[in-house]
C-alpha positions in Angstrom: -122.1 95.5 -153.1 -123.8 97.4 -150.1 -123.0 100.0 -148.0 -121.2 98.1 -145.4 -119.4 96.3 -147.9 -118.2 99.9 -149.1 -117.2 101.0 -146.0 -115.4 97.6 -144.9 -113.3 98.1 -148.3 -112.4 101.7 -147.9 -111.1 101.0 -144.0 -109.0 97.9 -145.4 -107.5 100.4 -148.2 -106.6 102.9 -145.1 -105.2 100.5 -143.1 -102.8 99.0 -146.1 -101.9 102.8 -146.5 -100.9 102.9 -142.8 -99.0 99.5 -143.1 -97.2 100.8 -145.8 -96.0 104.0 -144.3 -95.2 102.3 -141.1 -93.1 99.5 -143.0 -91.3 102.4 -144.9 -90.5 104.5 -142.0 -89.7 101.2 -139.3 -86.1 102.4 -138.9 -87.2 105.3 -137.4 -90.2 103.9 -135.2 -88.8 102.6 -131.6 -89.1 98.7 -131.2 -91.7 98.7 -128.2 -93.9 100.8 -130.5 -93.5 99.1 -133.6 -94.2 95.6 -131.9 -97.6 97.3 -130.4 -98.7 98.6 -133.8 -98.0 95.1 -135.2 -100.0 93.3 -132.6 -103.0 95.8 -133.3 -102.6 95.6 -137.2 -103.0 92.0 -136.9 -106.2 92.2 -134.9 -107.6 94.4 -137.3 -106.7 92.3 -139.9 -109.1 90.0 -138.8 -112.0 92.2 -138.8 -111.1 94.5 -141.5 -108.9 92.7 -144.4 -107.0 94.9 -146.6 -105.6 93.9 -150.0 -102.8 91.6 -148.7 -104.8 89.0 -146.5 -102.8 86.3 -144.7 -104.7 83.6 -146.6 -103.8 85.1 -150.2 -99.8 85.2 -150.9 -98.7 88.9 -151.5 -98.2 89.6 -155.5 -94.6 91.0 -156.2 
């Protein structure tokens, strides 16, 4: 595993942590802000895939 792969993996984990917190506290976030975050998160997912990529079903 190369250096850039490690960095990409770390960024993916950080993105997943932020996604989890946004989902957890979504009732406190205004809809406009949450919508903008969702768009940005979807765009970031294409570049920095996290643990739950759209091609793989989420494990329960």
